[in-house]
Residue, then its C-alpha position, 0 to 999 in steps of 0.5 A: m458483500a465482501p466480509t471485513l476481517y473485523d465486524e466494524k463499521p468504518e467512521v468518517g476519516d478511517l483508512i480502509e485496507i483492501f486485501r487484493p491477491t498480490y497487494q493491498h489497496w488503500a482508501v479513505y472512508v468519507g461517509d455514506g458508504f463511499i471511499v476516496h482512493l487513488a486508482p489507475p485512470s484507465e479502468g472503470p468504476g469498481s475495477s479500478t484496483n483489481s489489476m496490477m495495472s496500478v504498478v506500471a501506471d505513471k499517473a493515477v486519478v483520485k476517485k470517489e466510489e462506493l466501498w463495496d464496488v471497490v472491495g468486490n470479493n476481497q477482504w478489507k479492514i479499517n486500518n488506522s495503525l499509524d495513529e500510534k505514530y501520528k496524530s490524525r487530522p480532524a475527520h471533517v478536514i480529511v473528508r473535505e481535502a479528499c473530496a476536493m481532490v476527486g477527479e485530479e490526476l496525480p503522478y503515480c509511483v509504487f515507491r513514492g506515490n501509491c494509494e497508501h501514500f495518498a490515504t495516509e497523506m489525507r488522514y495524517g498529513k504525511a504520506e507513508s507506505r508501510q507496504v513499500r517499507k516492508a517490501a524494501e526491508t524484505v529485499a534488503l534482508a534477501g540481499v544480506a542473506a545472499a551476501l552471507v551465502v556468497g561470503i560463507s561459500y567463498f570462505f569454505v571454497g577458499s579454505k579447501k583450495e588452500n588445503k589442496n595447495k598445502e598438500 
């Protein structure tokens, strides 16, 4: 079994964050060792979230699978961190709605409709992806940094050209 980052047992309705090599996969714990999650339709049980196929897919399927089959050798943890921001819906509602969606094919978009959006929608009634927000913030900061470098370079290069023109 893959270890959790914390020695906790999930409770019904908890969000499960699975740490893949290049991204995090999210699911909702529905009890008895099972999770419901959004995964690419083309991959079989247990491998559904091990590849980056989910990044390029435009459709995904809601699946109910055993937690350990989906986790594989990856680390995972219970992550209900949005409880600070939103009120969690009752556990029986989360499970009922998640399980009712099993087998449904949904539009998939890394930025607007990924596995984390699905999981948070089930728990809070609001689709949110901190993973996407953090990536967007990183890209924005990189853009600002690049603009600053260009601006500073222009300032110094421009100053040197002006000094040469004055000589």
